[in-house]
Structures are given as C-alpha cells and as structure tokens.
C-alpha positions, 0 to 999 in steps of 0.5 A, a space after each residue: 454265675 461264678 463268684 469267688 470272695 465274700 458275698 453280700 445279698 441286698 437290694 442293688 439300690 442300696 449299693 449303687 452310687 446315687 449318680 448311677 440310678 438312671 441305668 438298670 442296676 444289673 447294667 450299672 453293676 456289671 459295667 462298673 466291674 462288680 461281679 453281681 447277679 441282680 433280679 426282680 424279687 417277683 413280689 416287690 419289697 420285703 425281707 428274706 433270709 440266706 440259709 446254709 444247707 448241706 444239701 444240693 440247693 437246686 434240689 432244695 428249691 425243687 423239693 420246696 416247690 413240689 411241697 407247695 404244689 402238693 399242699 397249697 390251700 385253695 381259695 376256700 381254705 379256712 384260716 386254720 388250714 392256711 395257718 397249718 399250710 404256713 407252719 408246714 412250709 416253715 417246717 419243710 424249709 427248716 428241714 434243709 437249713 443248717 444255719 441262717 447266714 443272714 437276712 436281707 431286704 428290698 425296697 426297690 423290688 430287686 435283690 442281688 448277690 455281689 462280691 464285696 471286693 468288686 463292689 467296694 472297688 466301684 463304691 468305696 462307701 458300700 462297706 460303711 453303708 453295709 455296717 450302718 444298715 446290717 438288717 438290709 444285707 446278708 453277709 456271706 463268708 468267702 464263697 467259691 462257686 456258682 450262684 444262680 437266680 431261680 424262683 418258687 411259684 406260689 399259686 392261688 390268690 397269691 399267684 407269683 414267682 418269688 426270686 430265690 438265689 442258690 449257691 453251690 460251691 465250697 458251701 451251699 446256700 439258698 434264699 427264701 
C-alpha cells in the first residue's frame, strides 16, 4: 500500500473513535479517509519495535525466516539451548538494524500503520493521545513508499505466524 507522510504504528483500537468500535478497524479507518493498513498480530497482545534498515526489508524478513527454520529448537531442547536460540535470533535481527525507530504495542491483538495527517483529519484527538501514550506508538519520520503486511512463522510448540510490517521507500523499515 502506498504511503506518503509521517507514519505511526500502533493498535488501531487506540486511534479509532469510540463510537466507531462496532466496525472492523480496517473498514473504519479506510471508510473515514485514513490511509492505513491493519492486520491481526498473529499472537495476540504484545509489544514490538520498528527498525530502520539499509537492506531490502522484504529480504530481511525472508532471511530471518530462513534462520528460524534452520535454528529453531525442538520440543526436547534444554533451557540453555532455547536461550542460545533466542540470543542467536536477537543477533540475527540486530545484524540488519541501523536504528530503532520506536516501539509500539497492541491490546486488541491488532497492529496498523497509518499516515498521521489522514488519521488526524478523521480523529483530531489522535495526536494528543499519541503524545500521552508514547510507549504505545512508534512514530516514523516522513515516508514515501510502499508498506506491506507480512509474517514470520515460529514453528514448534509456539506454532504461530507473527505479523511484521515492511516498508520500502525513501528509507526502509521492518517491525518485529
């Protein structure tokens, strides 16, 4: 999806007007003129980061997925083996990161990327909410490019697809 302007990443329940909670968030945002992409996180509630990268973010997600597929411990792994896996995964992710753009969280099991200007036109209270709840929202600088939703699959007892956003444009980013 094409985006141009300052972006935020957060749970859409935080930025949708209370009276609009009866509709699915994606429909509410788009029907009210907000340029946004919204998806289920795949794992429910949690917190994640948006990372600036010099690499192709689609390739980054692909390579992280390959690393997980090759290194994920099986069910009988010891705690030390699991710790080593997570340390290795952290190192793999960090190898692509130029800078952390910000953190965000979800309480309704969804995340979205939205253009701040179009969001503010729909919900004038959004900028103040963002300011008052900065730990819930990653604020990204002016972006001109494409943003897509993708996922990374975590096998084994976890067995879930985690939502990631990838942005490719005047700068590149991914979430995880």
